N, C-alpha and C positions, 0 to 999 in steps of 0.2 A: 803645519801641515795639517789637514784635516784628515780624522780616521777614515779608514775604509769602511765599508758597510758590515762586514763580519767584526771588525773591531768596536765599530758602534754599538752593535748588538751585546757585545761582549761588556763593553762600558755600561749600558743600560742595566744588564743583568747585575753586575757588581754594586750598582747603586741601589737596585731594588734588594738585594742581599744586606746591605747595609741598613737600609731602612728597616727591614724585617727584624734584623738582630737588635738594633740599637732603640727603636721606637715602635715595634711592630704591634703594641698593644694600647689601648686608651689609658690603662694604668700606668705605662712608663711616658706616655706622652704628657699626662697630668703631672707626673712627678718631674719631668724635665722642664715644664712651663711654670712653676708654681702654681698649680692649681689652675692652669689655663688664662693666668693674669699676664704672662710674658709671651711673646712670639718668637723670640729667640734664645736657643741654648747655648751658651759660649762652648761648653766642653765639646758637644758634637761639631760645632764650627771648626774648633781646632783639630778634631780628628780628620775633618775633610780637607782641610788646609795641609796636614801631614800626608795625607795619601795624593796629594798633588791634583786633587780634582778642582778646587775653586779656581785656579788659574787656567783651566783648561785652554779658553779662547784669548790667552794674553802671550806676548812674546815670549820666546825661550830664554832671550839675553836677560829677561828680568825675572825669571824663575817660572815661567807659564809653560803650558803645555804646546803653545805655537799652533793651537788649532783654531777652527773658524766659529762662526755663529751657530751652525747646524749642531756643532757638538756641545756648544753652550746651551742650545735650547734642549738637548738630550738632558743634560745635566738638571737644569731648571724643572723640566717636566716630571722627571722621575723622581728628584727630592720632593716636588709638590704632591705627586701622587702617593708617595710613600709617608706623606705627612711629617715630614722631618722639619722641626722647628727651627729653620736658620733663615729667618725674615730678614737678616742683614744682608744676605748674599746678593740678592738681586740689586739692591741699592749701591752696595759698594762696587759691584760689577760695572755699573753705570758709571760711577765715578772715575774708575780706573779707566775704562773705554776713553772718557772725555779726556784724561791726561795723556793717554797714549796718542789720540790725534793731536792735541795741541799744546802739551806740555812739553818743557826742556828735558834734555837727557837726565839732568839731575834730579828733575821732579819724577820723570818715569821710574827712575831706579828707586827712588824713595816711596813714592806712592803705588806704583805697580808693583813693585818688588814686596811692599808691605801688604798689599792685599794678597798676593799669593801666599804669603807666610801666615795669613788669617787675620790680619787687621781690617778693621771696619771703618767705613766711611759713611757719612750723612750727605745729604744734597738738600742745601737750604735755599730754596727758591722761592715758595709760595709766601705771601702776607695777606694781613687781614683784609686788606683792598686789593691784593693782587694775586688772584688763584688761577682763572681761566685767561684772565688778561695780564700776563706774565710782565708785558710792557710798561704796567702800571706801577711796578715795584718801587718803593721808595726808601728802602734801607740804604743808609748813605756812608760811603768810605771817602774822606776827606784826607788826602795826601800831605803829609808832612815829612819832607825830606826823604829819608829811605824807609819810610811806613806809612800806613793808613791809619786812621782812627775811625772807627765803625761804630754807628750808633742806629738803632732801629729795631724792629721786631721781624721775626719770620714765624710762620705757624703751619702746623701739619708736618712738621719734620721727622720723618721716620728715622728711628735707630740713634738719635741725637744723645739719649741717655746712656749709651754704652758705646759710642763711636770713638775711635782713636784720632779722627780728624772730620773736618766739615768741609765740602764744596760749597763755597758761599758766593752767591750772585746778588750783586749789588750796584748800587748807582754811584759811579763817580764823577760824572758830569751832567748837569741838567739843563746845559745851554742849547742841546738839539733837540732832535725827534725823540718820541719815546722810546724807539729801539736803539737811540744812541746813547753813549755815555754808560753803558752797562759793561760791568767787569766780573770776570771770575777770579776767585782765589781761593787758597786752601787756608783753613785755620785749625792748626793743632788742638787737641781737647785732651783734658779740660784747659781752659783759658781764662786769665781773669779779664773780667769785663764781659763774659759771656755766661749768661745763666740758662738753664735748660729746666723747664717745667712740664711734667707729663700732662697729658690730655686723655682721660678717660673715656673708653671707646667699647663697643659691643665686641671687639676683638681683644680686649684687655690692654696692656701697656705698649702700644705700638710707635705712637705719634706724640710730638710735643712742640711747646712754644719755646722759641729761643728769643733772647733777647740781649742786645748788644749794646753795652754802655761804656763808651770809649774803649773800645776793645782795640789793642794795637796788633797789626798784622805787617809784616815786613813787605816790602814792594817786590822782592825775590818770589813771594809766593804767588804772583798773579800767574794765572795759567791763560797762554795766549797773549793777545795784545791788550792794553789797557782801553777800556771803552769798547772793545770789539768783541764782546761776549754773545752778542745776539744770534749770529750764524753758529755759534759754537753750540747755544742752547738748543737751536732747529736740529743740528745734527744729533745731539745728546738726546732729544725728546725722541726721534724715530727709533734710536737704539731702546731708549727705556720701554716704548710700545712694543719692541719685540721681545724683550725680558718678561714684560708683563703677559703677552700673549702665550708664551711658552709655559710661564708658571700657572696662569689658570687654565691651560689645556689639561696639565697634571690635575690640578684640583677640580677641574669639570670630570676628567675620567674617574677619580676616586669618588665621586657624588654619585655618577652614573653606576659604578660598579657596585658601591654599597647598596644602591636602591635594588639593583637586580637582584642582588643576593637575597634581600628581604622578600622581595615577592616572590621568589621562588620558594621559599621556606614558609611564610606566613600563610595560613590556611584559614578559611572562611567558607561555609557552607559546603565543607567536606573537600575542598580542593585548594591548591595554591592560589592566592589572589592574582598572581602574574598569568594564571591561564585566563582569566577574564579578558574579554575582546577590548574592553575599555581601557585596561592597562596595558594590553600587548601592544596596542596601537600607539600608546604614549611611548613605551619603550622603544617601538621603532622609529618614532620620529626623533627621540633624543638621541639615538644611536647614529641616525643618519646626519644630524647635526653635528654631532661629535666628530664623525669622520671628515665632514666637511673642514672643520675646524683644524683637525690634524694635517690635512692636505694642505692648506692655506699658509700655515705656520711654516712646514718644512719647505714646502715650494719656495716660498719667499726667502727663507734663510738659506736656500741653496744658491738662489739667484744672486743675493748679497755677497755670499762667499765667492762666487764666480766673478762680481764686478762690485767690489766693495767701495768704489769710489763714486758710484752713481746713487746721489740720494733718492729714496723711494717712500716720500711721505705718504702719498694716496694709500700704496700698499701697506705700509706700516700701521697706518690708522685703520684700514680694513681689518688686518689681523687682530689689533687691539679690541676694535669695536665688536666683532663676530666672536671671539673667543670669550670675552668678559660677559656678553650678553647671553651666551649660550650656557656658560658657568652659572650665571644667576638663575636661568631658566631651569636647568638640571635641578639645581638645589632646590627651588621653590616646589617643582613637581614632584621631586623626591620626597620632600616633607609631606606633601598631600598624600603620595602613596602609602607612605609609612603610617598614616593616621595619626592617632593620638600620641603614638609611640614615638613620633617625629619630633614632637615638642619636649620629650624627656632627654636627660643627658645619658641615658642607657646606651643610646646610639649617636655615631659620629655625625648623622645628618643635620643635627641642631646647629652643629659647629661649622659644618660646610655652607650653611645659610649664612650664619655670622660672618663667615670669613669671605663668601662670595659675592654677597650682595653689595659689597662696597668697591666690588672691581669694576664697575661701570662708572665709577666717580673718579678715584685718583688715575694718575697719570694721563690725564685729559678725560673729561666726562665723555660718553657716549654721544651727546650733543655736539661737543667740540669735535670729536672725530668725524660724524657727519659733516659739519662744517668744512672740515680739512678736505674731506672726499670730494664733496660737491664742489668746492672752490678750484679743484684741480681740473674740473671739467669746465671751468669758466662761467660758472652759474651765477 
């Protein structure tokens, strides 16, 4: 059952208090992330799990809060705004939601229950030749009795280097069309035959290449039906886009507020630079865009909570597109308003830029989102 309005405000306030206490200074965040080389702090994640917040939108029978997407958006937005380094949360939430929808009771108990207790999942979908074109994936799982033998490569896999399990999307049959013969299965980590190699990025250690060499996965680990993962993927991608939209709404708010604080305090020609019309109008435009993003995310979340069985790919793509493009714009314009100071590590705006500029690429690029939206109008 979703939180009422008053409880939701209290929940958001509690998250803000947690963020301020645990990582409210740049020094604390640098210490928690190994000098900003890691995007996830396991000790903070464990504390969030102990508070019961991680599973807010998961069924109560598996240890969750029994709430809805709106409250999950509150959690994701406020943690992102507070710059709490728990990168694995969104990815693990996406994996758990897919298991909730398509898994067996035993899988739900294990995976959703584990998620609510603080276990981490990675999602292995993209490949070197299958990014936006997911149907082109070639990682192969060959069935041999009661297990599969998996061979192939996955890339851009978030959180794989500290995940407890991986939700693997692979091909079990090549005899049909490109969207047929795709299967989803869970792989406990670490596992023999599974190698995880980090990829260095502007954001530090976030993503990985994953190699499967005769890795053995029990048939019991299949999520849903063998060969029937394509509709599962489509449902999961819509949820992923809402997770992404809520997260980057928080990040956009933080970049905006940090910029606003700076232009109020920084003085040139005898007055705050924010008092100059050129910057006042920029602030006004960015604030308006940010408010549009907030309305879009929470209106859609409320509609999904009211009617969870109706797929909304158009609206989910709109939310992901609008919020991430806005987060990127705020970060770029914020750095411009900071001037030379924005290029230094004295201020967080350079970190906002590094973190937000990629948002229009992952979870489906802005170009892909526009194709989905336009396609929904049969263009």
